C-alpha positions as CSV (number, residue, x, y, z in Angstrom):
1,X,49.5,-122.6,-33.6
2,X,48.2,-122.6,-30.1
3,X,50.8,-120.0,-29.1
4,X,49.8,-117.8,-32.0
5,X,46.2,-117.9,-31.1
6,X,47.0,-116.9,-27.5
7,X,49.0,-113.9,-28.8
8,X,46.2,-112.8,-31.1
9,X,43.7,-113.1,-28.3
10,X,45.7,-111.1,-25.9
11,X,46.7,-108.4,-28.4
12,X,45.2,-104.8,-27.8
13,X,46.5,-103.3,-31.1
14,X,43.8,-101.5,-33.2
15,X,41.2,-101.4,-30.4
16,X,40.4,-97.7,-31.1
17,X,39.6,-98.4,-34.7
18,X,37.3,-101.3,-33.7
19,X,35.5,-99.2,-31.1
20,X,35.1,-96.3,-33.5
21,X,33.6,-98.6,-36.0
22,X,31.2,-100.0,-33.5
23,X,30.2,-96.5,-32.2
24,X,30.0,-94.8,-35.5
25,X,26.2,-95.3,-35.9
26,X,25.1,-94.0,-32.5
27,X,27.6,-91.1,-32.7
28,X,26.4,-90.0,-36.1
29,X,22.8,-90.5,-35.0
30,X,23.3,-88.4,-31.8
31,X,25.2,-85.6,-33.6
32,X,22.7,-85.5,-36.4
33,X,19.9,-85.7,-34.0
34,X,20.9,-82.3,-32.6
35,X,20.4,-80.9,-36.0
36,X,17.0,-82.6,-36.3
37,X,15.9,-81.3,-32.9
38,X,17.0,-77.8,-33.9
39,X,15.0,-77.9,-37.1
40,X,12.0,-79.2,-35.1
41,X,12.3,-76.2,-32.8
42,X,12.2,-73.9,-35.8
43,X,9.1,-75.7,-37.1
44,X,7.4,-75.4,-33.6
45,X,8.1,-71.6,-33.6
46,X,6.6,-71.3,-37.0
47,X,3.6,-73.4,-36.1
48,X,3.0,-71.3,-32.9
49,X,3.5,-68.0,-34.7
50,X,0.9,-69.1,-37.3
51,X,-1.6,-70.2,-34.7
52,X,-1.1,-66.9,-32.8
53,X,-1.5,-64.8,-36.0
54,X,-4.7,-66.7,-36.9
55,X,-6.3,-66.4,-33.5
56,X,-5.5,-62.8,-33.0
57,X,-6.4,-61.9,-36.5
58,X,-9.8,-63.6,-36.4
59,X,-10.7,-61.9,-33.1
60,X,-9.6,-58.5,-34.3
61,X,-11.5,-58.8,-37.5
62,X,-14.7,-60.0,-35.9
63,X,-14.6,-57.6,-33.0
64,X,-14.4,-54.7,-35.5
65,X,-17.3,-56.1,-37.6
66,X,-19.5,-56.7,-34.5
67,X,-19.5,-53.1,-33.4
68,X,-22.4,-52.4,-35.7
69,X,-25.9,-52.9,-34.4
70,X,-26.8,-55.3,-37.2
71,X,-24.2,-57.9,-36.5
72,X,-23.4,-57.6,-32.8
73,X,-26.3,-59.6,-31.3
74,X,-26.5,-63.3,-30.6
75,X,-24.1,-65.7,-28.9
76,X,-22.4,-68.9,-30.2
77,X,-20.0,-69.9,-32.9
78,X,-19.1,-67.4,-35.6
79,X,-18.7,-69.4,-38.8
80,X,-17.1,-66.6,-40.8
81,X,-14.6,-66.1,-38.0
82,X,-13.6,-69.7,-38.0
83,X,-13.1,-69.6,-41.8
84,X,-10.9,-66.5,-41.4
85,X,-8.8,-68.1,-38.7
86,X,-8.3,-71.2,-40.9
87,X,-7.3,-69.1,-43.9
88,X,-4.9,-67.0,-41.9
89,X,-3.3,-70.2,-40.4
90,X,-2.9,-71.9,-43.7
91,X,-1.4,-68.8,-45.3
92,X,1.3,-68.6,-42.7
93,X,2.2,-72.3,-42.9
94,X,2.1,-72.5,-46.7
95,X,5.7,-71.2,-47.2
96,X,7.4,-73.8,-45.0
97,X,8.4,-76.9,-47.0
98,X,8.9,-80.5,-45.9
99,X,6.3,-80.2,-43.1
100,X,3.0,-82.0,-42.8
101,X,0.3,-80.1,-40.9
102,X,-2.6,-82.1,-39.3
103,X,-5.3,-81.9,-36.6
104,X,-5.9,-78.2,-37.5
105,X,-8.8,-76.9,-35.3
106,X,-10.1,-73.3,-35.4
107,X,-13.1,-71.9,-33.6
108,X,-14.3,-68.4,-33.1
109,X,-17.2,-67.8,-30.7
110,X,-19.1,-64.9,-29.1
111,X,-20.4,-65.1,-25.5
112,X,-21.9,-61.9,-24.1
113,X,-19.5,-59.1,-24.9
114,X,-16.5,-61.5,-25.4
115,X,-15.1,-62.8,-28.7
116,X,-12.8,-65.8,-28.3
117,X,-10.7,-67.6,-30.9
118,X,-9.0,-71.0,-30.4
119,X,-6.5,-72.3,-32.9
120,X,-4.5,-75.6,-32.5
121,X,-2.5,-77.8,-34.9
122,X,0.1,-80.5,-35.2
123,X,3.2,-80.4,-37.5
124,X,5.2,-83.4,-38.5
125,X,8.6,-83.4,-40.3
126,X,10.9,-86.2,-41.6
127,X,14.3,-86.6,-39.8
128,X,17.6,-86.6,-41.6
129,X,19.9,-88.2,-39.1
130,X,17.7,-89.8,-36.5
131,X,16.5,-92.2,-39.1
132,X,19.7,-94.1,-38.5
133,X,18.4,-94.8,-35.0
134,X,15.0,-95.8,-36.4
135,X,13.2,-92.5,-35.8
136,X,11.9,-91.5,-39.2
137,X,9.8,-88.4,-38.2
138,X,9.2,-85.9,-35.4
139,X,6.1,-83.8,-34.5
140,X,5.2,-80.8,-32.4
141,X,2.0,-79.1,-31.3
142,X,0.8,-75.5,-30.9
143,X,-2.2,-73.9,-29.3
144,X,-3.3,-70.3,-29.3
145,X,-6.3,-68.7,-27.5
146,X,-7.1,-65.0,-28.1
147,X,-10.1,-63.0,-26.8
148,X,-11.3,-59.5,-26.9
149,X,-14.2,-57.6,-25.2
150,X,-16.7,-55.8,-27.3
151,X,-17.7,-52.3,-26.3
152,X,-20.7,-52.0,-24.0
153,X,-23.3,-49.4,-25.1
154,X,-24.9,-47.5,-22.2
155,X,-27.5,-44.8,-21.9
156,X,-27.0,-42.6,-18.9
157,X,-29.9,-40.7,-17.3
158,X,-28.3,-38.0,-15.1
159,X,-30.7,-37.0,-12.3
160,X,-29.2,-34.0,-10.7
161,X,-30.4,-32.5,-7.4
162,X,-30.8,-28.8,-8.0
163,X,-33.1,-28.1,-5.0
164,X,-32.4,-25.2,-2.6
165,X,-30.1,-27.3,-0.4
166,X,-27.6,-27.4,-3.4
167,X,-27.3,-23.7,-3.0
168,X,-25.1,-24.3,0.0
169,X,-21.4,-23.3,-0.3
170,X,-19.3,-25.9,-2.1
171,X,-16.5,-25.8,0.6
172,X,-16.4,-24.9,4.3
173,X,-14.8,-21.6,3.3
174,X,-17.7,-20.8,1.0
175,X,-20.2,-21.7,3.8
176,X,-18.3,-19.5,6.3
177,X,-18.4,-16.6,3.8
178,X,-22.2,-16.8,3.4
179,X,-22.7,-17.1,7.2
180,X,-20.6,-14.0,7.8
181,X,-22.4,-11.9,5.3
182,X,-26.1,-12.7,6.0
183,X,-28.0,-11.2,8.9
184,X,-29.5,-14.6,9.8
185,X,-26.2,-16.4,9.3
186,X,-27.7,-18.4,6.4
187,X,-25.4,-20.7,4.5
188,X,-27.9,-21.2,1.6
189,X,-27.9,-19.1,-1.5
190,X,-31.7,-19.2,-1.9
191,X,-32.9,-18.3,-5.3
192,X,-35.9,-16.2,-4.2
193,X,-37.6,-14.7,-7.2
194,X,-39.6,-12.2,-5.2
195,X,-36.3,-10.2,-4.8
196,X,-34.2,-11.2,-7.8
197,X,-31.5,-8.7,-7.2
198,X,-31.3,-8.8,-3.5
199,X,-31.6,-12.5,-2.7
200,X,-28.9,-14.7,-1.3
201,X,-28.4,-16.4,-4.6
202,X,-27.3,-13.1,-6.1
203,X,-25.3,-12.3,-2.9
204,X,-23.3,-15.5,-3.3
205,X,-22.4,-14.4,-6.8
206,X,-21.4,-11.0,-5.7
207,X,-19.2,-12.4,-2.9
208,X,-17.6,-14.9,-5.3
209,X,-19.0,-17.8,-3.4
210,X,-19.1,-21.1,-5.2
211,X,-22.1,-23.2,-4.5
212,X,-22.6,-26.8,-5.0
213,X,-24.9,-26.2,-8.0
214,X,-22.1,-24.3,-9.6
215,X,-19.7,-27.2,-9.1
216,X,-22.3,-29.7,-10.3
217,X,-22.9,-27.7,-13.5
218,X,-19.2,-27.7,-14.3
219,X,-18.8,-31.3,-13.3
220,X,-21.6,-32.4,-15.6
221,X,-20.0,-30.6,-18.5
222,X,-16.7,-32.2,-17.8
223,X,-18.3,-35.6,-17.6
224,X,-19.3,-35.2,-21.3
225,X,-15.6,-34.8,-22.2
226,X,-14.8,-37.9,-20.1
227,X,-17.5,-39.9,-21.9
228,X,-16.2,-38.8,-25.3
229,X,-12.6,-39.8,-24.5
230,X,-13.7,-43.2,-23.0
231,X,-15.9,-44.3,-25.9
232,X,-14.2,-46.7,-28.2
233,X,-16.9,-46.7,-30.9
234,X,-19.3,-44.1,-32.2
235,X,-22.6,-43.7,-30.3
236,X,-21.4,-45.9,-27.4
237,X,-22.7,-43.6,-24.8
238,X,-25.9,-41.5,-24.7
239,X,-26.5,-38.9,-22.0
240,X,-29.8,-37.5,-20.8
241,X,-29.7,-34.7,-18.2
242,X,-32.5,-34.0,-15.7
243,X,-33.1,-32.1,-12.5
244,X,-35.8,-31.9,-9.8
245,X,-37.5,-29.0,-11.5
246,X,-36.7,-25.5,-12.7
247,X,-39.0,-24.0,-10.0
248,X,-40.4,-25.2,-6.7
249,X,-43.8,-24.1,-8.2
250,X,-43.5,-27.0,-10.7
251,X,-41.3,-29.7,-9.1
252,X,-40.7,-33.0,-10.8
253,X,-38.6,-34.7,-13.4
254,X,-37.3,-31.8,-15.5
255,X,-35.5,-32.2,-18.8
256,X,-32.3,-30.3,-19.5
257,X,-31.3,-32.6,-22.4
258,X,-33.0,-35.7,-23.7
259,X,-30.7,-38.7,-24.2
260,X,-28.3,-38.0,-27.0
261,X,-25.1,-39.5,-28.4
262,X,-24.0,-36.0,-29.4
263,X,-22.1,-35.3,-26.2
264,X,-21.0,-31.9,-27.4
265,X,-24.6,-30.8,-27.6
266,X,-25.3,-32.4,-24.1
267,X,-22.3,-30.5,-22.7
268,X,-23.6,-27.2,-24.0
269,X,-27.1,-27.9,-22.6
270,X,-25.6,-28.8,-19.3
271,X,-24.5,-25.2,-19.0
272,X,-28.1,-24.3,-18.2
273,X,-28.2,-26.4,-15.0
274,X,-29.1,-24.0,-12.2
275,X,-30.5,-23.8,-8.7
276,X,-34.3,-24.3,-8.4
277,X,-36.0,-21.0,-8.0
278,X,-38.7,-20.3,-5.3
279,X,-41.5,-17.8,-5.8
280,X,-40.9,-16.3,-2.4
281,X,-39.4,-17.2,1.0
282,X,-41.1,-20.2,2.7
283,X,-43.1,-20.9,-0.5
284,X,-45.1,-24.2,0.0
285,X,-43.4,-24.4,3.5
286,X,-40.1,-25.0,1.7
287,X,-41.2,-28.5,0.6
288,X,-38.9,-28.3,-2.5
289,X,-37.1,-31.7,-2.6
290,X,-39.6,-34.3,-3.9
291,X,-37.7,-37.6,-4.5
292,X,-41.0,-39.3,-5.2
293,X,-41.8,-37.2,-8.3
294,X,-38.2,-37.1,-9.5
295,X,-37.6,-40.9,-9.2
296,X,-41.0,-41.7,-10.6
297,X,-40.3,-39.5,-13.5
298,X,-37.0,-41.3,-14.1
299,X,-38.7,-44.7,-13.9
300,X,-41.4,-43.8,-16.4
301,X,-38.9,-42.2,-18.8
302,X,-36.2,-44.9,-18.9
303,X,-36.9,-47.8,-21.2
304,X,-36.3,-51.5,-20.4
305,X,-32.5,-52.2,-20.5
306,X,-30.8,-54.3,-23.1
307,X,-27.6,-56.4,-23.1
308,X,-25.4,-53.4,-24.1
309,X,-24.3,-55.3,-27.2
310,X,-25.4,-52.5,-29.6
311,X,-26.7,-49.0,-29.6
312,X,-30.2,-50.4,-30.1
313,X,-29.9,-52.7,-27.1
314,X,-28.1,-50.4,-24.7
315,X,-27.9,-50.9,-21.0
316,X,-29.7,-48.2,-19.0
317,X,-28.1,-46.5,-16.0
318,X,-29.7,-43.9,-13.7
319,X,-26.9,-41.6,-12.5
320,X,-28.2,-39.9,-9.3
321,X,-26.3,-37.0,-7.8
322,X,-27.8,-35.6,-4.6
323,X,-27.3,-34.8,-0.9
324,X,-30.0,-37.4,-0.2
325,X,-32.5,-35.3,2.0
326,X,-36.1,-35.4,1.0
327,X,-38.3,-32.4,2.0
328,X,-41.8,-32.9,0.6
329,X,-45.4,-33.5,1.6
330,X,-46.2,-37.1,2.4
331,X,-49.8,-37.9,3.3
332,X,-50.4,-34.2,3.7
333,X,-47.6,-33.7,6.2
334,X,-44.2,-32.0,5.6
335,X,-41.7,-34.8,5.8
336,X,-37.9,-34.3,6.1
337,X,-36.0,-37.5,5.8
338,X,-33.6,-39.5,3.8
339,X,-34.5,-40.7,0.3
340,X,-36.9,-43.7,0.5
341,X,-34.9,-46.7,-0.9
342,X,-38.2,-48.2,-2.2
343,X,-38.0,-45.8,-5.2
344,X,-34.6,-47.2,-6.1
345,X,-35.7,-50.7,-5.6
346,X,-38.6,-50.3,-8.1
347,X,-36.1,-49.1,-10.7
348,X,-33.5,-51.7,-10.0
349,X,-36.1,-54.5,-10.2
350,X,-36.4,-53.6,-13.9
351,X,-32.8,-54.4,-14.4
352,X,-31.8,-50.8,-14.6
353,X,-28.6,-50.0,-12.7
354,X,-28.4,-47.0,-10.4
355,X,-25.1,-45.1,-9.8
356,X,-25.3,-42.8,-6.8
357,X,-23.0,-39.9,-6.1
358,X,-23.7,-38.7,-2.6
359,X,-22.7,-35.1,-2.1
360,X,-22.2,-35.2,1.7
361,X,-24.7,-33.0,3.5
362,X,-22.6,-30.4,5.2
363,X,-23.1,-29.8,9.0
364,X,-24.6,-26.3,9.4
365,X,-24.5,-25.7,13.1
366,X,-25.6,-22.0,12.8
367,X,-28.7,-23.0,10.8
368,X,-31.8,-23.6,13.0
369,X,-33.5,-25.7,10.3
370,X,-30.4,-28.0,10.0
371,X,-30.2,-28.4,13.8
372,X,-33.9,-29.2,14.2
373,X,-34.6,-31.4,11.2
374,X,-31.5,-32.8,9.6
375,X,-28.9,-33.2,12.3
376,X,-31.0,-36.0,14.1
377,X,-30.7,-38.3,11.0
378,X,-27.6,-36.9,9.2
379,X,-25.6,-40.0,10.0
380,X,-28.0,-42.3,8.2
381,X,-28.0,-40.4,4.9
382,X,-24.8,-42.0,3.5
383,X,-25.8,-45.7,4.2
384,X,-29.3,-45.0,2.8
385,X,-27.9,-43.5,-0.4
386,X,-25.6,-46.5,-0.7
387,X,-28.5,-48.9,-0.4
388,X,-30.1,-47.1,-3.3
389,X,-27.1,-47.8,-5.5
390,X,-26.5,-50.9,-7.5
391,X,-23.6,-53.0,-6.1
392,X,-20.3,-51.3,-6.6
393,X,-21.8,-48.1,-7.9
394,X,-21.8,-45.8,-4.9
395,X,-19.5,-42.9,-4.4
396,X,-19.4,-40.2,-1.6
397,X,-17.7,-36.9,-2.1
398,X,-16.7,-34.9,0.9
399,X,-16.8,-31.1,1.1
400,X,-13.1,-30.9,0.4
401,X,-13.2,-33.2,-2.6
402,X,-14.1,-32.3,-6.2
403,X,-17.5,-33.3,-7.4
404,X,-16.1,-33.3,-11.0
405,X,-13.5,-35.9,-10.1
406,X,-16.1,-37.9,-8.2
407,X,-18.5,-37.9,-11.2
408,X,-15.8,-39.0,-13.5
409,X,-14.7,-41.8,-11.2
410,X,-18.2,-43.0,-10.8
411,X,-18.7,-43.0,-14.5
412,X,-15.6,-45.1,-15.0
413,X,-16.9,-47.5,-12.3
414,X,-20.2,-47.8,-14.2
415,X,-18.4,-48.6,-17.5
416,X,-16.1,-51.1,-15.8
417,X,-19.0,-52.7,-14.0
418,X,-21.1,-53.0,-17.2
419,X,-18.1,-54.6,-18.9
420,X,-17.5,-57.2,-16.2
421,X,-21.1,-58.1,-16.0
422,X,-21.0,-59.4,-19.5
């Protein structure tokens, strides 16, 4: 008997069968667990897709609804948006069976010009094979955040310098043509009404010279096209167009077009932008560029700015295009200097933004007036004009650059700046 027990104890026959029996449970659990994990991955994808669809859908729906003046004001939770997000999420998860969804959280809020939707949830599913190992269920989580920026409504007041200095040639070639064809080598196409057919304004036209006022007129019309193509909702932008006066006999804030959202009409009216006329040579000692009256007129015309969240609460932007040289009577004395930044400060202190396009004052070495009165401070014009502008809203265009391109670029900067500010 003892010998038989020793032989049984030392026998290795059938060990594979014994080991297989002992390992059957973990083997089946492991192999089956792969199937359970694969199914969990599918559940997670469905959960994430549902959360994404709910957050994106709620943001899109509420952004569209809030483009109207009646519903676009006020910050905080949007209860209807939260309800929409919940319905969208539940609808997407309803068709998947054997899954328990819990901890569903949906919120849609508005802050400034931003709509944000947050959706999160947990999904649990029973296991088929891992239960052998004591794991009866598995769970996964999903979170989705979506946001969208609402359009910013802006009213633009274009204050365009049309004073005699804007009668200078648009390029060095145009300047040279005028200098070569005038007895006093004058580069300015002065619009002298005492001799309407023989003045330098008419001479420039006869010679095919393009002056800065010609370029400014075309650029303003092109800007209306840019604004139309940039707008994402109706009436997003209004344009008002003003100059420094039709005649030096009546300088001041002169209306070409009152603010209108009909940019096609504004574009047509911009075609009448022209150089300021003078009754006769040296009228009023050529004191024709009065920034005080122009800027004061703009300040009194522009209303208090709003948040930009609707057409009724639009932001207000003064869009100044000028060469920056003042020539007017101050305290009874003719004063030729850069624009006084105090005018700009008064307007900016009201919360109104100022975008400045500085049309670089061209050196005119053959012109006695330029050499005596402008050349001494010409290097300070650009920094002074920049100080007039709101942060990030200054653009300088050189003689060889296009005013049209510069106006469009500055317009886009204004829109981007207004958007970021919210």
